[in-house]
VOKOL-406688 format. One line per field, with one value per residue (C-alpha): residue number from 0; residue in three letters; chain; x, y, z. Coordinates in Angstrom, 1 decimal. Layout:
// VOKOL-406688
resi c(NUM; ...)
resn c(ALA; ...)
chain c(A; ...)
x c(X; ...)
y c(Y; ...)
z c(Z; ...)
// end
This chain:
// VOKOL-406688
resi c(0; 1; 2; 3; 4; 5; 6; 7; 8; 9; 10; 11; 12; 13; 14; 15; 16; 17; 18; 19; 20; 21; 22; 23; 24; 25; 26; 27; 28; 29; 30; 31; 32; 33; 34; 35; 36; 37; 38; 39; 40; 41; 42; 43; 44; 45; 46; 47; 48; 49; 50; 51; 52; 53; 54; 55; 56; 57; 58; 59; 60; 61; 62; 63; 64; 65; 66; 67; 68; 69; 70; 71; 72; 73; 74; 75; 76; 77; 78; 79; 80; 81; 82; 83; 84; 85; 86; 87; 88; 89; 90; 91; 92; 93; 94; 95; 96; 97; 98; 99; 100; 101; 102; 103; 104; 105; 106; 107; 108; 109; 110; 111; 112; 113; 114; 115; 116; 117; 118; 119; 120; 121; 122; 123; 124; 125; 126; 127; 128; 129; 130; 131; 132; 133; 134; 135; 136; 137; 138; 139; 140; 141; 142; 143; 144; 145; 146; 147; 148; 149; 150; 151; 152; 153; 154; 155; 156; 157; 158; 159; 160; 161; 162; 163; 164; 165; 166; 167; 168; 169; 170; 171; 172; 173; 174; 175; 176; 177; 178; 179; 180; 181; 182; 183)
resn c(MET; ASN; LEU; LYS; LYS; ARG; LEU; VAL; CYS; PRO; MET; GLY; VAL; ALA; GLY; LEU; LEU; ASP; SER; LYS; PHE; ARG; ARG; SER; PHE; HIS; ASN; PRO; ASN; ARG; ILE; LEU; LYS; PRO; TYR; ILE; ARG; LYS; ASN; MET; THR; ALA; LEU; ASP; ILE; GLY; CYS; GLY; PRO; GLY; VAL; PHE; SER; ILE; GLU; MET; ALA; GLU; LEU; MET; GLU; GLY; ALA; GLY; LYS; VAL; TYR; ALA; VAL; ASP; MET; GLN; GLU; GLY; MET; LEU; GLU; ILE; ILE; SER; GLN; LYS; ILE; SER; GLY; LYS; PRO; ALA; GLU; LYS; ASN; ILE; VAL; LEU; HIS; LYS; CYS; SER; GLN; HIS; SER; ILE; ASN; PHE; ARG; GLU; LYS; THR; ASP; PHE; VAL; LEU; MET; TYR; TYR; MET; VAL; HIS; GLU; VAL; PRO; ASP; LYS; LYS; ARG; LEU; PHE; ASP; GLU; VAL; ILE; PRO; LEU; VAL; ASN; LYS; ASN; GLY; LEU; VAL; MET; ILE; VAL; GLU; PRO; PHE; LEU; ILE; SER; LYS; LYS; GLU; PHE; SER; GLU; THR; VAL; ASN; TYR; PHE; ARG; GLU; ARG; GLY; PHE; ALA; GLU; THR; ASP; LYS; PRO; LYS; ILE; MET; PHE; SER; LYS; GLY; THR; VAL; LEU; LYS; ARG; ILE)
chain c(A; A; A; A; A; A; A; A; A; A; A; A; A; A; A; A; A; A; A; A; A; A; A; A; A; A; A; A; A; A; A; A; A; A; A; A; A; A; A; A; A; A; A; A; A; A; A; A; A; A; A; A; A; A; A; A; A; A; A; A; A; A; A; A; A; A; A; A; A; A; A; A; A; A; A; A; A; A; A; A; A; A; A; A; A; A; A; A; A; A; A; A; A; A; A; A; A; A; A; A; A; A; A; A; A; A; A; A; A; A; A; A; A; A; A; A; A; A; A; A; A; A; A; A; A; A; A; A; A; A; A; A; A; A; A; A; A; A; A; A; A; A; A; A; A; A; A; A; A; A; A; A; A; A; A; A; A; A; A; A; A; A; A; A; A; A; A; A; A; A; A; A; A; A; A; A; A; A; A; A; A; A; A; A)
x c(6.6; 10.3; 9.7; 13.8; 13.5; 11.2; 12.4; 10.6; 7.1; 6.6; 5.5; 2.2; 1.1; 0.7; -2.9; -3.7; -1.8; -3.7; -7.9; -10.6; -10.0; -6.7; -8.0; -10.8; -8.5; -5.2; -6.9; -4.2; -6.2; -6.9; -2.9; -1.6; -4.3; -2.6; 1.0; 0.5; 0.2; 0.7; 3.8; 5.9; 7.8; 7.5; 9.5; 7.8; 10.3; 9.4; 6.4; 4.5; 1.6; 1.3; -1.5; 0.1; 2.0; -0.9; -3.4; 0.1; -0.3; -3.7; -3.6; -1.3; -3.6; -1.1; 1.0; 4.2; 6.4; 5.8; 8.7; 8.1; 10.9; 10.9; 13.2; 10.9; 9.9; 7.0; 6.1; 7.3; 5.0; 2.0; 1.8; 3.2; -0.5; -2.0; -1.7; -1.0; -3.1; -4.3; -3.7; -0.9; 1.1; 2.6; 3.4; 4.9; 8.6; 9.3; 12.2; 14.3; 16.7; 18.6; 18.6; 21.6; 20.2; 17.9; 20.1; 17.6; 19.6; 16.3; 15.7; 12.2; 9.7; 7.7; 9.8; 7.0; 8.1; 5.4; 6.0; 8.6; 11.9; 11.3; 12.4; 15.6; 19.1; 20.4; 18.6; 21.2; 22.6; 18.9; 18.3; 22.0; 20.8; 17.0; 17.8; 20.1; 17.9; 15.4; 14.3; 14.7; 10.9; 10.6; 8.1; 9.3; 6.1; 7.5; 4.5; 5.9; 3.2; 2.5; 4.6; 7.7; 8.9; 7.9; 12.2; 13.3; 10.6; 11.8; 15.2; 14.4; 12.6; 15.6; 18.0; 15.7; 16.0; 19.6; 20.1; 17.9; 14.7; 12.0; 8.1; 5.9; 2.5; 1.5; -1.2; -3.5; -3.0; -4.6; -2.4; 0.1; 3.2; 3.6; 5.6; 5.6; 8.9; 9.8; 13.5; 14.1)
y c(3.3; 2.9; -1.3; -1.1; -0.4; -3.1; -6.3; -9.8; -10.5; -10.8; -13.8; -11.2; -10.9; -14.2; -14.1; -11.2; -13.4; -16.3; -14.9; -14.2; -10.8; -11.5; -14.3; -12.3; -9.9; -12.9; -15.8; -18.7; -20.5; -17.9; -17.2; -20.2; -22.6; -21.2; -22.2; -24.9; -28.8; -32.6; -33.9; -31.1; -29.8; -26.3; -24.3; -21.6; -18.8; -17.0; -19.0; -17.8; -19.3; -21.6; -20.4; -20.9; -23.5; -25.5; -24.3; -25.7; -28.9; -28.7; -28.1; -30.7; -33.3; -36.0; -35.8; -34.0; -31.8; -28.7; -27.1; -24.1; -22.4; -20.0; -18.5; -18.0; -22.1; -20.1; -19.7; -23.5; -25.0; -23.4; -24.7; -27.8; -28.1; -27.0; -29.7; -32.6; -35.5; -33.7; -35.6; -32.4; -33.7; -36.5; -33.2; -30.9; -30.7; -27.7; -26.2; -23.7; -21.5; -18.8; -14.9; -15.4; -18.2; -20.6; -23.8; -25.6; -27.4; -29.4; -28.3; -26.9; -26.1; -23.8; -20.8; -18.9; -15.6; -13.5; -10.5; -11.7; -9.7; -6.6; -8.2; -9.4; -7.5; -8.3; -9.9; -10.4; -12.8; -14.6; -14.6; -15.9; -18.7; -19.7; -19.4; -22.4; -24.3; -23.4; -25.9; -25.6; -24.3; -23.9; -20.6; -17.7; -16.0; -12.8; -10.6; -7.4; -4.8; -1.6; 0.7; -1.3; 1.2; 0.4; 1.3; -1.3; -3.7; -3.4; -4.3; -7.3; -8.6; -7.6; -9.2; -13.0; -11.8; -10.9; -14.9; -17.0; -16.0; -14.0; -13.0; -15.2; -13.0; -10.3; -11.8; -9.2; -8.5; -6.4; -4.3; -5.6; -6.0; -9.4; -11.1; -14.7; -16.1; -18.7; -19.9; -21.0)
z c(20.7; 20.4; 19.5; 18.2; 22.5; 23.2; 25.4; 24.7; 25.5; 28.9; 30.2; 31.4; 27.8; 26.8; 27.3; 25.1; 22.6; 22.6; 23.4; 21.1; 21.1; 19.2; 17.1; 15.3; 14.1; 13.5; 12.7; 12.4; 10.4; 8.3; 7.7; 8.3; 6.0; 2.2; 2.6; 5.6; 3.9; 5.8; 6.3; 6.4; 8.9; 10.4; 12.9; 14.7; 15.8; 18.7; 19.5; 22.5; 24.2; 20.6; 19.3; 15.9; 16.3; 17.0; 14.2; 12.2; 13.5; 12.9; 9.7; 9.4; 10.3; 12.2; 9.0; 9.8; 12.7; 14.1; 16.1; 18.8; 19.7; 22.2; 24.9; 27.4; 29.8; 31.1; 27.1; 25.6; 29.0; 28.3; 24.4; 26.8; 28.7; 26.2; 23.3; 26.8; 25.3; 21.9; 19.0; 18.4; 21.1; 19.0; 16.6; 18.3; 19.5; 22.4; 21.1; 24.5; 22.0; 23.9; 24.0; 21.5; 18.5; 17.6; 18.1; 15.7; 12.7; 11.2; 7.5; 7.2; 5.2; 6.6; 8.9; 10.5; 12.5; 13.2; 15.1; 16.9; 14.8; 15.9; 19.8; 18.2; 18.7; 15.7; 12.6; 10.4; 13.0; 13.6; 9.6; 8.4; 10.9; 9.9; 6.0; 5.3; 7.7; 4.9; 2.1; -1.7; -2.4; 1.2; 2.7; 5.4; 7.1; 7.9; 10.3; 11.7; 13.5; 10.9; 13.4; 12.2; 9.5; 6.3; 5.3; 8.5; 6.6; 3.6; 4.1; 6.2; 2.8; 0.8; 2.8; 2.3; -1.6; -1.0; -0.2; -3.3; -2.2; -3.4; -2.4; -3.9; -1.4; 0.6; 2.8; 4.0; 8.2; 9.9; 12.2; 10.4; 7.5; 5.4; 3.3; 2.2; 1.0; -1.4; -1.7; -5.5)
// end
């Protein structure tokens, strides 16, 4: 499969992204719990149907803000329906981005880019938008499918290292390559 030519994840797979099957090997609580704290500001770029956004809000226990960012209005509508009337609703802000920019300016303590970097045509442009948003000691978690080459993943990690980040963790996530980088 040539992931470089892959388009953005289609709306038709939103249900699969939020299925019990997927959660069995990509459990958002297990993956995020070591990194999320109360009172954080978090940014979930390419949030899809909100699996990780909602988990972040729940881990913050009502004290913090999660910006769920996606370019597909339909994905944001799914999140809106899921959180309507629930405690997470007051902690999640939906933000529609464009294909070329996340159009976001808030400083943040945690950025999640989960299975989405490989879909971005201009990764450096994305990274150059994200990097200034991360507070000192803030974290960036990048998780990509195992089909992404080791070289390509290393280039991503190195891009952040060259701009003031240190790799602090390599979470073990089934079928994936992952890193957590800290702004120093």
